[in-house]
PDB file with SEQRES, HELIX, SHEET and CRYST1 records, atoms N, CA, C and O in Angstrom:
SEQRES   1 A   84  UNK UNK UNK UNK UNK UNK UNK UNK UNK UNK UNK UNK UNK          
SEQRES   2 A   84  UNK UNK UNK UNK UNK UNK UNK UNK UNK UNK UNK UNK UNK          
SEQRES   3 A   84  UNK UNK UNK UNK UNK UNK UNK UNK UNK UNK UNK UNK UNK          
SEQRES   4 A   84  UNK UNK UNK UNK UNK UNK UNK UNK UNK UNK UNK UNK UNK          
SEQRES   5 A   84  UNK UNK UNK UNK UNK UNK UNK UNK UNK UNK UNK UNK UNK          
SEQRES   6 A   84  UNK UNK UNK UNK UNK UNK UNK UNK UNK UNK UNK UNK UNK          
SEQRES   7 A   84  UNK UNK UNK UNK UNK UNK                                      
HELIX    1 AA1 UNK A    3  UNK A    5  5                                   3    
HELIX    2 AA2 UNK A   13  UNK A   34  1                                  22    
HELIX    3 AA3 UNK A   49  UNK A   61  1                                  13    
HELIX    4 AA4 UNK A   67  UNK A   76  1                                  10    
CRYST1    1.000    1.000    1.000  90.00  90.00  90.00 P 1           1          
ATOM      1  N   UNK A   1       0.840  -1.168   0.000  1.00  0.00           N  
ATOM      2  CA  UNK A   1       0.000   0.000   0.000  1.00  0.00           C  
ATOM      3  C   UNK A   1       0.889   1.236   0.000  1.00  0.00           C  
ATOM      4  O   UNK A   1       1.826   1.336   0.792  1.00  0.00           O  
ATOM      5  N   UNK A   2       0.597   2.159  -0.876  1.00  0.00           N  
ATOM      6  CA  UNK A   2       1.390   3.381  -0.926  1.00  0.00           C  
ATOM      7  C   UNK A   2       0.842   4.386   0.081  1.00  0.00           C  
ATOM      8  O   UNK A   2      -0.301   4.280   0.524  1.00  0.00           O  
ATOM      9  N   UNK A   3       1.676   5.365   0.437  1.00  0.00           N  
ATOM     10  CA  UNK A   3       1.286   6.350   1.441  1.00  0.00           C  
ATOM     11  C   UNK A   3       0.046   7.133   1.017  1.00  0.00           C  
ATOM     12  O   UNK A   3      -0.779   7.480   1.862  1.00  0.00           O  
ATOM     13  N   UNK A   4      -0.098   7.417  -0.286  1.00  0.00           N  
ATOM     14  CA  UNK A   4      -1.261   8.198  -0.711  1.00  0.00           C  
ATOM     15  C   UNK A   4      -2.560   7.406  -0.628  1.00  0.00           C  
ATOM     16  O   UNK A   4      -3.631   7.983  -0.821  1.00  0.00           O  
ATOM     17  N   UNK A   5      -2.505   6.116  -0.350  1.00  0.00           N  
ATOM     18  CA  UNK A   5      -3.708   5.313  -0.170  1.00  0.00           C  
ATOM     19  C   UNK A   5      -4.167   5.298   1.289  1.00  0.00           C  
ATOM     20  O   UNK A   5      -5.283   4.869   1.581  1.00  0.00           O  
ATOM     21  N   UNK A   6      -3.322   5.757   2.198  1.00  0.00           N  
ATOM     22  CA  UNK A   6      -3.689   5.797   3.617  1.00  0.00           C  
ATOM     23  C   UNK A   6      -4.584   7.003   3.873  1.00  0.00           C  
ATOM     24  O   UNK A   6      -4.310   8.087   3.359  1.00  0.00           O  
ATOM     25  N   UNK A   7      -5.631   6.841   4.645  1.00  0.00           N  
ATOM     26  CA  UNK A   7      -6.484   7.989   4.977  1.00  0.00           C  
ATOM     27  C   UNK A   7      -5.816   8.874   6.019  1.00  0.00           C  
ATOM     28  O   UNK A   7      -6.095   8.751   7.212  1.00  0.00           O  
ATOM     29  N   UNK A   8      -4.931   9.768   5.573  1.00  0.00           N  
ATOM     30  CA  UNK A   8      -4.121  10.570   6.491  1.00  0.00           C  
ATOM     31  C   UNK A   8      -4.824  11.822   6.995  1.00  0.00           C  
ATOM     32  O   UNK A   8      -4.181  12.688   7.589  1.00  0.00           O  
ATOM     33  N   UNK A   9      -6.113  11.935   6.776  1.00  0.00           N  
ATOM     34  CA  UNK A   9      -6.832  13.098   7.274  1.00  0.00           C  
ATOM     35  C   UNK A   9      -7.334  12.863   8.699  1.00  0.00           C  
ATOM     36  O   UNK A   9      -8.381  13.382   9.084  1.00  0.00           O  
ATOM     37  N   UNK A  10      -6.599  12.096   9.464  1.00  0.00           N  
ATOM     38  CA  UNK A  10      -6.970  11.792  10.848  1.00  0.00           C  
ATOM     39  C   UNK A  10      -6.869  13.061  11.683  1.00  0.00           C  
ATOM     40  O   UNK A  10      -6.012  13.910  11.437  1.00  0.00           O  
ATOM     41  N   UNK A  11      -7.755  13.184  12.678  1.00  0.00           N  
ATOM     42  CA  UNK A  11      -7.824  14.396  13.492  1.00  0.00           C  
ATOM     43  C   UNK A  11      -6.714  14.507  14.518  1.00  0.00           C  
ATOM     44  O   UNK A  11      -6.293  15.613  14.857  1.00  0.00           O  
ATOM     45  N   UNK A  12      -6.238  13.387  15.015  1.00  0.00           N  
ATOM     46  CA  UNK A  12      -5.224  13.442  16.063  1.00  0.00           C  
ATOM     47  C   UNK A  12      -4.118  12.442  15.775  1.00  0.00           C  
ATOM     48  O   UNK A  12      -4.280  11.513  14.983  1.00  0.00           O  
ATOM     49  N   UNK A  13      -3.001  12.656  16.433  1.00  0.00           N  
ATOM     50  CA  UNK A  13      -1.885  11.723  16.297  1.00  0.00           C  
ATOM     51  C   UNK A  13      -2.280  10.349  16.830  1.00  0.00           C  
ATOM     52  O   UNK A  13      -1.853   9.326  16.294  1.00  0.00           O  
ATOM     53  N   UNK A  14      -3.093  10.325  17.881  1.00  0.00           N  
ATOM     54  CA  UNK A  14      -3.539   9.045  18.437  1.00  0.00           C  
ATOM     55  C   UNK A  14      -4.352   8.251  17.418  1.00  0.00           C  
ATOM     56  O   UNK A  14      -4.213   7.031  17.322  1.00  0.00           O  
ATOM     57  N   UNK A  15      -5.204   8.944  16.655  1.00  0.00           N  
ATOM     58  CA  UNK A  15      -5.976   8.273  15.603  1.00  0.00           C  
ATOM     59  C   UNK A  15      -5.043   7.709  14.536  1.00  0.00           C  
ATOM     60  O   UNK A  15      -5.253   6.603  14.038  1.00  0.00           O  
ATOM     61  N   UNK A  16      -4.015   8.475  14.191  1.00  0.00           N  
ATOM     62  CA  UNK A  16      -3.049   8.002  13.203  1.00  0.00           C  
ATOM     63  C   UNK A  16      -2.309   6.780  13.733  1.00  0.00           C  
ATOM     64  O   UNK A  16      -2.115   5.809  13.001  1.00  0.00           O  
ATOM     65  N   UNK A  17      -1.897   6.818  14.994  1.00  0.00           N  
ATOM     66  CA  UNK A  17      -1.246   5.657  15.600  1.00  0.00           C  
ATOM     67  C   UNK A  17      -2.154   4.434  15.530  1.00  0.00           C  
ATOM     68  O   UNK A  17      -1.703   3.344  15.176  1.00  0.00           O  
ATOM     69  N   UNK A  18      -3.417   4.608  15.861  1.00  0.00           N  
ATOM     70  CA  UNK A  18      -4.365   3.488  15.848  1.00  0.00           C  
ATOM     71  C   UNK A  18      -4.527   2.932  14.442  1.00  0.00           C  
ATOM     72  O   UNK A  18      -4.485   1.718  14.241  1.00  0.00           O  
ATOM     73  N   UNK A  19      -4.712   3.810  13.474  1.00  0.00           N  
ATOM     74  CA  UNK A  19      -4.895   3.386  12.089  1.00  0.00           C  
ATOM     75  C   UNK A  19      -3.684   2.603  11.582  1.00  0.00           C  
ATOM     76  O   UNK A  19      -3.832   1.519  11.017  1.00  0.00           O  
ATOM     77  N   UNK A  20      -2.504   3.147  11.783  1.00  0.00           N  
ATOM     78  CA  UNK A  20      -1.284   2.484  11.315  1.00  0.00           C  
ATOM     79  C   UNK A  20      -1.069   1.175  12.058  1.00  0.00           C  
ATOM     80  O   UNK A  20      -0.682   0.172  11.459  1.00  0.00           O  
ATOM     81  N   UNK A  21      -1.321   1.185  13.367  1.00  0.00           N  
ATOM     82  CA  UNK A  21      -1.153  -0.031  14.160  1.00  0.00           C  
ATOM     83  C   UNK A  21      -2.045  -1.154  13.635  1.00  0.00           C  
ATOM     84  O   UNK A  21      -1.594  -2.292  13.502  1.00  0.00           O  
ATOM     85  N   UNK A  22      -3.292  -0.846  13.340  1.00  0.00           N  
ATOM     86  CA  UNK A  22      -4.225  -1.875  12.858  1.00  0.00           C  
ATOM     87  C   UNK A  22      -3.744  -2.455  11.532  1.00  0.00           C  
ATOM     88  O   UNK A  22      -3.761  -3.672  11.344  1.00  0.00           O  
ATOM     89  N   UNK A  23      -3.315  -1.592  10.615  1.00  0.00           N  
ATOM     90  CA  UNK A  23      -2.790  -2.083   9.335  1.00  0.00           C  
ATOM     91  C   UNK A  23      -1.595  -3.018   9.545  1.00  0.00           C  
ATOM     92  O   UNK A  23      -1.543  -4.110   8.978  1.00  0.00           O  
ATOM     93  N   UNK A  24      -0.637  -2.578  10.366  1.00  0.00           N  
ATOM     94  CA  UNK A  24       0.582  -3.366  10.580  1.00  0.00           C  
ATOM     95  C   UNK A  24       0.278  -4.657  11.318  1.00  0.00           C  
ATOM     96  O   UNK A  24       0.767  -5.718  10.930  1.00  0.00           O  
ATOM     97  N   UNK A  25      -0.523  -4.588  12.377  1.00  0.00           N  
ATOM     98  CA  UNK A  25      -0.834  -5.780  13.155  1.00  0.00           C  
ATOM     99  C   UNK A  25      -1.565  -6.813  12.301  1.00  0.00           C  
ATOM    100  O   UNK A  25      -1.253  -8.003  12.356  1.00  0.00           O  
ATOM    101  N   UNK A  26      -2.535  -6.359  11.516  1.00  0.00           N  
ATOM    102  CA  UNK A  26      -3.257  -7.288  10.625  1.00  0.00           C  
ATOM    103  C   UNK A  26      -2.310  -7.927   9.616  1.00  0.00           C  
ATOM    104  O   UNK A  26      -2.405  -9.123   9.340  1.00  0.00           O  
ATOM    105  N   UNK A  27      -1.387  -7.121   9.059  1.00  0.00           N  
ATOM    106  CA  UNK A  27      -0.430  -7.664   8.089  1.00  0.00           C  
ATOM    107  C   UNK A  27       0.477  -8.704   8.739  1.00  0.00           C  
ATOM    108  O   UNK A  27       0.685  -9.781   8.181  1.00  0.00           O  
ATOM    109  N   UNK A  28       1.016  -8.389   9.914  1.00  0.00           N  
ATOM    110  CA  UNK A  28       1.925  -9.317  10.590  1.00  0.00           C  
ATOM    111  C   UNK A  28       1.216 -10.624  10.948  1.00  0.00           C  
ATOM    112  O   UNK A  28       1.785 -11.706  10.799  1.00  0.00           O  
ATOM    113  N   UNK A  29      -0.022 -10.519  11.421  1.00  0.00           N  
ATOM    114  CA  UNK A  29      -0.774 -11.735  11.758  1.00  0.00           C  
ATOM    115  C   UNK A  29      -1.045 -12.580  10.515  1.00  0.00           C  
ATOM    116  O   UNK A  29      -0.885 -13.800  10.551  1.00  0.00           O  
ATOM    117  N   UNK A  30      -1.454 -11.942   9.413  1.00  0.00           N  
ATOM    118  CA  UNK A  30      -1.732 -12.679   8.175  1.00  0.00           C  
ATOM    119  C   UNK A  30      -0.460 -13.310   7.621  1.00  0.00           C  
ATOM    120  O   UNK A  30      -0.486 -14.449   7.155  1.00  0.00           O  
ATOM    121  N   UNK A  31       0.646 -12.582   7.666  1.00  0.00           N  
ATOM    122  CA  UNK A  31       1.911 -13.110   7.157  1.00  0.00           C  
ATOM    123  C   UNK A  31       2.385 -14.289   7.992  1.00  0.00           C  
ATOM    124  O   UNK A  31       2.889 -15.271   7.447  1.00  0.00           O  
ATOM    125  N   UNK A  32       2.231 -14.204   9.300  1.00  0.00           N  
ATOM    126  CA  UNK A  32       2.637 -15.310  10.172  1.00  0.00           C  
ATOM    127  C   UNK A  32       1.755 -16.540   9.937  1.00  0.00           C  
ATOM    128  O   UNK A  32       2.256 -17.664   9.897  1.00  0.00           O  
ATOM    129  N   UNK A  33       0.442 -16.328   9.783  1.00  0.00           N  
ATOM    130  CA  UNK A  33      -0.468 -17.458   9.519  1.00  0.00           C  
ATOM    131  C   UNK A  33      -0.171 -18.143   8.192  1.00  0.00           C  
ATOM    132  O   UNK A  33      -0.304 -19.360   8.069  1.00  0.00           O  
ATOM    133  N   UNK A  34       0.233 -17.351   7.199  1.00  0.00           N  
ATOM    134  CA  UNK A  34       0.513 -17.918   5.879  1.00  0.00           C  
ATOM    135  C   UNK A  34       1.888 -18.572   5.808  1.00  0.00           C  
ATOM    136  O   UNK A  34       2.216 -19.215   4.810  1.00  0.00           O  
ATOM    137  N   UNK A  35       2.699 -18.414   6.857  1.00  0.00           N  
ATOM    138  CA  UNK A  35       4.029 -19.003   6.885  1.00  0.00           C  
ATOM    139  C   UNK A  35       5.082 -18.157   6.196  1.00  0.00           C  
ATOM    140  O   UNK A  35       6.195 -18.626   5.960  1.00  0.00           O  
ATOM    141  N   UNK A  36       4.747 -16.914   5.869  1.00  0.00           N  
ATOM    142  CA  UNK A  36       5.698 -16.021   5.204  1.00  0.00           C  
ATOM    143  C   UNK A  36       6.917 -15.781   6.097  1.00  0.00           C  
ATOM    144  O   UNK A  36       8.050 -15.774   5.617  1.00  0.00           O  
ATOM    145  N   UNK A  37       6.683 -15.589   7.376  1.00  0.00           N  
ATOM    146  CA  UNK A  37       7.768 -15.443   8.339  1.00  0.00           C  
ATOM    147  C   UNK A  37       7.229 -15.683   9.735  1.00  0.00           C  
ATOM    148  O   UNK A  37       6.018 -15.705   9.952  1.00  0.00           O  
ATOM    149  N   UNK A  38       8.136 -15.861  10.672  1.00  0.00           N  
ATOM    150  CA  UNK A  38       7.773 -16.010  12.079  1.00  0.00           C  
ATOM    151  C   UNK A  38       8.609 -15.021  12.879  1.00  0.00           C  
ATOM    152  O   UNK A  38       9.835 -15.006  12.776  1.00  0.00           O  
ATOM    153  N   UNK A  39       7.945 -14.205  13.667  1.00  0.00           N  
ATOM    154  CA  UNK A  39       8.654 -13.260  14.515  1.00  0.00           C  
ATOM    155  C   UNK A  39       8.996 -13.932  15.836  1.00  0.00           C  
ATOM    156  O   UNK A  39       8.167 -14.652  16.392  1.00  0.00           O  
ATOM    157  N   UNK A  40      10.192 -13.710  16.345  1.00  0.00           N  
ATOM    158  CA  UNK A  40      10.561 -14.327  17.618  1.00  0.00           C  
ATOM    159  C   UNK A  40       9.715 -13.772  18.761  1.00  0.00           C  
ATOM    160  O   UNK A  40       9.336 -12.601  18.748  1.00  0.00           O  
ATOM    161  N   UNK A  41       9.427 -14.601  19.730  1.00  0.00           N  
ATOM    162  CA  UNK A  41       8.690 -14.196  20.916  1.00  0.00           C  
ATOM    163  C   UNK A  41       9.692 -14.068  22.056  1.00  0.00           C  
ATOM    164  O   UNK A  41      10.078 -15.062  22.670  1.00  0.00           O  
ATOM    165  N   UNK A  42      10.104 -12.854  22.330  1.00  0.00           N  
ATOM    166  CA  UNK A  42      11.122 -12.606  23.341  1.00  0.00           C  
ATOM    167  C   UNK A  42      10.485 -12.450  24.713  1.00  0.00           C  
ATOM    168  O   UNK A  42       9.471 -11.765  24.847  1.00  0.00           O  
ATOM    169  N   UNK A  43      11.066 -13.079  25.739  1.00  0.00           N  
ATOM    170  CA  UNK A  43      10.539 -12.874  27.085  1.00  0.00           C  
ATOM    171  C   UNK A  43      10.793 -11.431  27.538  1.00  0.00           C  
ATOM    172  O   UNK A  43      11.827 -10.848  27.211  1.00  0.00           O  
ATOM    173  N   UNK A  44       9.872 -10.875  28.273  1.00  0.00           N  
ATOM    174  CA  UNK A  44       9.982  -9.518  28.830  1.00  0.00           C  
ATOM    175  C   UNK A  44      10.059  -8.440  27.745  1.00  0.00           C  
ATOM    176  O   UNK A  44      10.637  -7.375  27.963  1.00  0.00           O  
ATOM    177  N   UNK A  45       9.486  -8.715  26.599  1.00  0.00           N  
ATOM    178  CA  UNK A  45       9.478  -7.736  25.513  1.00  0.00           C  
ATOM    179  C   UNK A  45       8.572  -6.578  25.913  1.00  0.00           C  
ATOM    180  O   UNK A  45       7.453  -6.800  26.376  1.00  0.00           O  
ATOM    181  N   UNK A  46       9.044  -5.342  25.740  1.00  0.00           N  
ATOM    182  CA  UNK A  46       8.308  -4.172  26.218  1.00  0.00           C  
ATOM    183  C   UNK A  46       7.216  -3.715  25.259  1.00  0.00           C  
ATOM    184  O   UNK A  46       6.351  -2.931  25.649  1.00  0.00           O  
ATOM    185  N   UNK A  47       7.235  -4.175  24.046  1.00  0.00           N  
ATOM    186  CA  UNK A  47       6.213  -3.807  23.077  1.00  0.00           C  
ATOM    187  C   UNK A  47       6.091  -4.888  22.024  1.00  0.00           C  
ATOM    188  O   UNK A  47       7.008  -5.685  21.825  1.00  0.00           O  
ATOM    189  N   UNK A  48       4.962  -4.911  21.359  1.00  0.00           N  
ATOM    190  CA  UNK A  48       4.795  -5.875  20.277  1.00  0.00           C  
ATOM    191  C   UNK A  48       5.552  -5.376  19.049  1.00  0.00           C  
ATOM    192  O   UNK A  48       5.916  -4.203  18.964  1.00  0.00           O  
ATOM    193  N   UNK A  49       5.782  -6.277  18.108  1.00  0.00           N  
ATOM    194  CA  UNK A  49       6.445  -5.866  16.872  1.00  0.00           C  
ATOM    195  C   UNK A  49       5.593  -4.849  16.133  1.00  0.00           C  
ATOM    196  O   UNK A  49       6.122  -3.918  15.526  1.00  0.00           O  
ATOM    197  N   UNK A  50       4.282  -5.018  16.180  1.00  0.00           N  
ATOM    198  CA  UNK A  50       3.390  -4.061  15.517  1.00  0.00           C  
ATOM    199  C   UNK A  50       3.505  -2.680  16.154  1.00  0.00           C  
ATOM    200  O   UNK A  50       3.497  -1.672  15.447  1.00  0.00           O  
ATOM    201  N   UNK A  51       3.612  -2.621  17.479  1.00  0.00           N  
ATOM    202  CA  UNK A  51       3.767  -1.330  18.154  1.00  0.00           C  
ATOM    203  C   UNK A  51       5.086  -0.662  17.774  1.00  0.00           C  
ATOM    204  O   UNK A  51       5.125   0.535  17.492  1.00  0.00           O  
ATOM    205  N   UNK A  52       6.155  -1.438  17.769  1.00  0.00           N  
ATOM    206  CA  UNK A  52       7.469  -0.872  17.435  1.00  0.00           C  
ATOM    207  C   UNK A  52       7.514  -0.376  15.992  1.00  0.00           C  
ATOM    208  O   UNK A  52       8.056   0.694  15.717  1.00  0.00           O  
ATOM    209  N   UNK A  53       6.948  -1.148  15.080  1.00  0.00           N  
ATOM    210  CA  UNK A  53       6.913  -0.731  13.673  1.00  0.00           C  
ATOM    211  C   UNK A  53       6.026   0.497  13.491  1.00  0.00           C  
ATOM    212  O   UNK A  53       6.318   1.365  12.667  1.00  0.00           O  
ATOM    213  N   UNK A  54       4.943   0.566  14.262  1.00  0.00           N  
ATOM    214  CA  UNK A  54       4.039   1.714  14.189  1.00  0.00           C  
ATOM    215  C   UNK A  54       4.751   2.989  14.608  1.00  0.00           C  
ATOM    216  O   UNK A  54       4.607   4.021  13.951  1.00  0.00           O  
ATOM    217  N   UNK A  55       5.513   2.936  15.686  1.00  0.00           N  
ATOM    218  CA  UNK A  55       6.240   4.121  16.154  1.00  0.00           C  
ATOM    219  C   UNK A  55       7.161   4.641  15.053  1.00  0.00           C  
ATOM    220  O   UNK A  55       7.195   5.842  14.784  1.00  0.00           O  
ATOM    221  N   UNK A  56       7.899   3.747  14.423  1.00  0.00           N  
ATOM    222  CA  UNK A  56       8.810   4.162  13.357  1.00  0.00           C  
ATOM    223  C   UNK A  56       8.081   4.713  12.144  1.00  0.00           C  
ATOM    224  O   UNK A  56       8.481   5.739  11.593  1.00  0.00           O  
ATOM    225  N   UNK A  57       7.011   4.039  11.720  1.00  0.00           N  
ATOM    226  CA  UNK A  57       6.287   4.466  10.522  1.00  0.00           C  
ATOM    227  C   UNK A  57       5.562   5.784  10.740  1.00  0.00           C  
ATOM    228  O   UNK A  57       5.582   6.645   9.860  1.00  0.00           O  
ATOM    229  N   UNK A  58       4.922   5.962  11.890  1.00  0.00           N  
ATOM    230  CA  UNK A  58       4.224   7.221  12.161  1.00  0.00           C  
ATOM    231  C   UNK A  58       5.230   8.374  12.224  1.00  0.00           C  
ATOM    232  O   UNK A  58       4.957   9.465  11.724  1.00  0.00           O  
ATOM    233  N   UNK A  59       6.373   8.135  12.829  1.00  0.00           N  
ATOM    234  CA  UNK A  59       7.409   9.168  12.851  1.00  0.00           C  
ATOM    235  C   UNK A  59       7.826   9.565  11.451  1.00  0.00           C  
ATOM    236  O   UNK A  59       8.029  10.747  11.172  1.00  0.00           O  
ATOM    237  N   UNK A  60       7.957   8.586  10.567  1.00  0.00           N  
ATOM    238  CA  UNK A  60       8.319   8.870   9.181  1.00  0.00           C  
ATOM    239  C   UNK A  60       7.196   9.615   8.454  1.00  0.00           C  
ATOM    240  O   UNK A  60       7.452  10.569   7.719  1.00  0.00           O  
ATOM    241  N   UNK A  61       5.955   9.175   8.664  1.00  0.00           N  
ATOM    242  CA  UNK A  61       4.818   9.836   8.019  1.00  0.00           C  
ATOM    243  C   UNK A  61       4.663  11.287   8.469  1.00  0.00           C  
ATOM    244  O   UNK A  61       4.287  12.153   7.679  1.00  0.00           O  
ATOM    245  N   UNK A  62       4.954  11.546   9.745  1.00  0.00           N  
ATOM    246  CA  UNK A  62       4.833  12.904  10.272  1.00  0.00           C  
ATOM    247  C   UNK A  62       6.076  13.751  10.014  1.00  0.00           C  
ATOM    248  O   UNK A  62       6.109  14.934  10.351  1.00  0.00           O  
ATOM    249  N   UNK A  63       7.092  13.145   9.417  1.00  0.00           N  
ATOM    250  CA  UNK A  63       8.301  13.891   9.075  1.00  0.00           C  
ATOM    251  C   UNK A  63       9.157  14.242  10.274  1.00  0.00           C  
ATOM    252  O   UNK A  63       9.740  15.325  10.324  1.00  0.00           O  
ATOM    253  N   UNK A  64       9.241  13.342  11.237  1.00  0.00           N  
ATOM    254  CA  UNK A  64      10.077  13.593  12.420  1.00  0.00           C  
ATOM    255  C   UNK A  64      11.517  13.823  11.971  1.00  0.00           C  
ATOM    256  O   UNK A  64      12.110  12.982  11.295  1.00  0.00           O  
ATOM    257  N   UNK A  65      12.067  14.966  12.353  1.00  0.00           N  
ATOM    258  CA  UNK A  65      13.407  15.339  11.910  1.00  0.00           C  
ATOM    259  C   UNK A  65      14.503  14.530  12.590  1.00  0.00           C  
ATOM    260  O   UNK A  65      15.550  14.269  11.996  1.00  0.00           O  
ATOM    261  N   UNK A  66      14.264  14.137  13.826  1.00  0.00           N  
ATOM    262  CA  UNK A  66      15.276  13.434  14.596  1.00  0.00           C  
ATOM    263  C   UNK A  66      14.674  12.195  15.229  1.00  0.00           C  
ATOM    264  O   UNK A  66      13.623  12.265  15.866  1.00  0.00           O  
ATOM    265  N   UNK A  67      15.331  11.076  15.059  1.00  0.00           N  
ATOM    266  CA  UNK A  67      14.857   9.831  15.655  1.00  0.00           C  
ATOM    267  C   UNK A  67      14.841   9.947  17.173  1.00  0.00           C  
ATOM    268  O   UNK A  67      13.889   9.508  17.818  1.00  0.00           O  
ATOM    269  N   UNK A  68      15.875  10.527  17.744  1.00  0.00           N  
ATOM    270  CA  UNK A  68      15.960  10.653  19.203  1.00  0.00           C  
ATOM    271  C   UNK A  68      14.838  11.526  19.756  1.00  0.00           C  
ATOM    272  O   UNK A  68      14.247  11.196  20.784  1.00  0.00           O  
ATOM    273  N   UNK A  69      14.539  12.642  19.079  1.00  0.00           N  
ATOM    274  CA  UNK A  69      13.472  13.526  19.548  1.00  0.00           C  
ATOM    275  C   UNK A  69      12.114  12.846  19.407  1.00  0.00           C  
ATOM    276  O   UNK A  69      11.254  12.996  20.275  1.00  0.00           O  
ATOM    277  N   UNK A  70      11.915  12.100  18.320  1.00  0.00           N  
ATOM    278  CA  UNK A  70      10.643  11.416  18.104  1.00  0.00           C  
ATOM    279  C   UNK A  70      10.416  10.351  19.178  1.00  0.00           C  
ATOM    280  O   UNK A  70       9.326  10.261  19.743  1.00  0.00           O  
ATOM    281  N   UNK A  71      11.432   9.552  19.458  1.00  0.00           N  
ATOM    282  CA  UNK A  71      11.302   8.507  20.474  1.00  0.00           C  
ATOM    283  C   UNK A  71      11.041   9.142  21.844  1.00  0.00           C  
ATOM    284  O   UNK A  71      10.232   8.629  22.617  1.00  0.00           O  
ATOM    285  N   UNK A  72      11.710  10.241  22.146  1.00  0.00           N  
ATOM    286  CA  UNK A  72      11.472  10.940  23.423  1.00  0.00           C  
ATOM    287  C   UNK A  72      10.040  11.454  23.494  1.00  0.00           C  
ATOM    288  O   UNK A  72       9.407  11.376  24.548  1.00  0.00           O  
ATOM    289  N   UNK A  73       9.525  11.977  22.393  1.00  0.00           N  
ATOM    290  CA  UNK A  73       8.144  12.473  22.365  1.00  0.00           C  
ATOM    291  C   UNK A  73       7.149  11.328  22.555  1.00  0.00           C  
ATOM    292  O   UNK A  73       6.168  11.465  23.286  1.00  0.00           O  
ATOM    293  N   UNK A  74       7.406  10.208  21.898  1.00  0.00           N  
ATOM    294  CA  UNK A  74       6.513   9.055  22.022  1.00  0.00           C  
ATOM    295  C   UNK A  74       6.529   8.523  23.450  1.00  0.00           C  
ATOM    296  O   UNK A  74       5.490   8.112  23.969  1.00  0.00           O  
ATOM    297  N   UNK A  75       7.686   8.525  24.086  1.00  0.00           N  
ATOM    298  CA  UNK A  75       7.783   8.041  25.472  1.00  0.00           C  
ATOM    299  C   UNK A  75       7.002   8.929  26.434  1.00  0.00           C  
ATOM    300  O   UNK A  75       6.451   8.434  27.417  1.00  0.00           O  
ATOM    301  N   UNK A  76       6.945  10.229  26.167  1.00  0.00           N  
ATOM    302  CA  UNK A  76       6.254  11.165  27.056  1.00  0.00           C  
ATOM    303  C   UNK A  76       4.740  11.072  26.948  1.00  0.00           C  
ATOM    304  O   UNK A  76       4.033  11.401  27.900  1.00  0.00           O  
ATOM    305  N   UNK A  77       4.235  10.630  25.808  1.00  0.00           N  
ATOM    306  CA  UNK A  77       2.795  10.580  25.590  1.00  0.00           C  
ATOM    307  C   UNK A  77       2.349   9.141  25.423  1.00  0.00           C  
ATOM    308  O   UNK A  77       3.128   8.288  24.997  1.00  0.00           O  
ATOM    309  N   UNK A  78       1.122   8.877  25.751  1.00  0.00           N  
ATOM    310  CA  UNK A  78       0.570   7.531  25.596  1.00  0.00           C  
ATOM    311  C   UNK A  78      -0.222   7.485  24.297  1.00  0.00           C  
ATOM    312  O   UNK A  78      -1.370   7.926  24.240  1.00  0.00           O  
ATOM    313  N   UNK A  79       0.397   6.954  23.268  1.00  0.00           N  
ATOM    314  CA  UNK A  79      -0.265   6.853  21.970  1.00  0.00           C  
ATOM    315  C   UNK A  79      -0.974   5.515  21.787  1.00  0.00           C  
ATOM    316  O   UNK A  79      -1.818   5.372  20.902  1.00  0.00           O  
ATOM    317  N   UNK A  80      -0.636   4.543  22.615  1.00  0.00           N  
ATOM    318  CA  UNK A  80      -1.261   3.224  22.529  1.00  0.00           C  
ATOM    319  C   UNK A  80      -2.151   3.035  23.742  1.00  0.00           C  
ATOM    320  O   UNK A  80      -1.811   3.491  24.833  1.00  0.00           O  
ATOM    321  N   UNK A  81      -3.293   2.364  23.568  1.00  0.00           N  
ATOM    322  CA  UNK A  81      -4.138   2.104  24.735  1.00  0.00           C  
ATOM    323  C   UNK A  81      -3.427   1.187  25.724  1.00  0.00           C  
ATOM    324  O   UNK A  81      -2.620   0.345  25.331  1.00  0.00           O  
ATOM    325  N   UNK A  82      -3.725   1.353  26.984  1.00  0.00           N  
ATOM    326  CA  UNK A  82      -3.156   0.503  28.021  1.00  0.00           C  
ATOM    327  C   UNK A  82      -3.842  -0.833  28.002  1.00  0.00           C  
ATOM    328  O   UNK A  82      -5.068  -0.910  27.917  1.00  0.00           O  
ATOM    329  N   UNK A  83      -3.050  -1.899  28.081  1.00  0.00           N  
ATOM    330  CA  UNK A  83      -3.624  -3.255  28.101  1.00  0.00           C  
ATOM    331  C   UNK A  83      -4.146  -3.559  29.484  1.00  0.00           C  
ATOM    332  O   UNK A  83      -3.524  -3.233  30.495  1.00  0.00           O  
ATOM    333  N   UNK A  84      -5.288  -4.183  29.507  1.00  0.00           N  
ATOM    334  CA  UNK A  84      -5.900  -4.551  30.788  1.00  0.00           C  
ATOM    335  C   UNK A  84      -5.578  -5.979  31.116  1.00  0.00           C  
ATOM    336  O   UNK A  84      -6.001  -6.484  32.156  1.00  0.00           O  
TER     337      UNK A  84                                                      
END                                                                             
């Protein structure tokens, strides 16, 4: 899917995070089920692969100038829902 196919008219960064996360998570699950690849399951992993990929992709889509500043901004705000 190309970037111009994504509905980027989202109202908030949180909505964009959710949208991108759903696309990535669905893709990773479908790829794993089809046997395309298997992601390692690390003990004590702080985030899912979909969450980590989402952080990087959203930063790129928003044009984050610095990786360090983007990661610091993401750490300060809760862009993902808390798991119960």
